[in-house]
C-alpha positions in Angstrom: -5.9 -20.6 3.3 -3.3 -21.6 0.7 -4.1 -20.8 -2.9 -1.9 -21.7 -5.9 0.1 -18.8 -7.3 -0.7 -18.5 -11.0 2.0 -16.8 -13.1 3.0 -16.8 -16.7 6.6 -16.5 -18.0 6.6 -13.9 -20.8 9.1 -13.3 -23.6 11.4 -11.3 -21.4 11.7 -14.2 -19.0 9.9 -12.6 -16.1 6.9 -13.9 -14.3 3.6 -12.0 -14.6 -0.1 -12.5 -13.6 -1.9 -14.2 -16.5 -4.1 -11.1 -17.2 -1.2 -8.6 -17.2 -1.1 -5.9 -18.7 -4.8 -5.8 -19.2 -6.0 -6.4 -15.6 -9.7 -5.6 -15.3 -10.3 -2.4 -13.2 -12.5 -4.4 -10.6 -9.5 -6.7 -10.0 -7.2 -3.8 -9.6 -9.6 -2.2 -7.1 -9.9 -5.5 -5.2 -6.1 -5.8 -4.9 -5.7 -2.2 -3.8 -8.3 -2.7 -1.1 -6.7 -5.9 0.0 -3.2 -4.4 0.2 -4.6 -1.4 2.1 -6.5 -3.6 4.5 -3.4 -5.7 5.3 -1.2 -2.6 5.7 -3.5 -0.2 7.6 -5.8 -2.7 9.3 -3.2 -5.3 10.4 -0.3 -2.8 10.7 2.0 -4.8 8.3 5.0 -3.3 6.6 5.2 -3.1 2.8 7.3 -6.2 2.5 5.1 -8.1 5.1 2.0 -7.0 3.1 3.6 -8.3 -0.1 4.4 -11.6 1.6 0.9 -11.9 3.1 -0.8 -11.2 -0.2 1.3 -14.0 -1.8 0.9 -16.6 1.0 -2.7 -16.0 2.0 -4.3 -14.9 -1.3 -2.0 -16.1 -4.1 -1.5 -12.6 -5.5 2.0 -11.7 -6.5 2.8 -8.0 -6.3 6.1 -6.1 -6.3 6.9 -4.0 -3.2 6.6 -0.9 -5.4 3.2 -1.9 -6.7 2.1 -2.7 -3.1 3.1 0.8 -2.1 1.1 2.3 -5.0 -1.9 0.1 -4.1 -1.8 1.3 -0.5 -1.5 5.0 -1.5 -4.4 4.6 -3.9 -6.9 3.9 -1.1 -7.6 6.5 1.6 -9.4 5.7 4.8 -10.2 7.7 7.9 -7.5 5.9 10.0 -4.6 6.7 7.7 -5.6 10.2 6.5 -3.2 12.8 7.7 -4.3 14.5 10.9 -4.5 18.3 10.9 -1.9 20.0 13.0 -3.3 21.2 16.4 -3.6 25.0 16.7 -0.8 26.8 18.5 -1.2 27.2 22.3 -2.1 30.8 22.9 -0.3 30.7 26.3 3.1 30.3 24.7 5.0 33.4 23.6 6.7 33.5 20.3 10.5 33.5 20.7 12.4 35.9 18.6 16.2 35.4 18.3 18.2 38.2 16.9 21.3 37.1 14.9 24.1 39.4 14.3 
């Protein structure tokens, strides 16, 4: 699914999405969910997620913005797991230093 990449060259000479800096909140939430689904669901790295968003969906995001998007969405699979309780059969080791 190849979609054209729409960008606008601004006064500073850089390329931006046409709605930047006033991207609607629903578009931002969609991009965050998309980045998180690619990273968490497909197991892609941040750079691979950036590349997939550009190639598959025509959405150009920096690696830093991809990281922020992924961190903004929390799911059950990527939530930190609580540490297991200590094993009561193990004795605490005490080492005396002199």
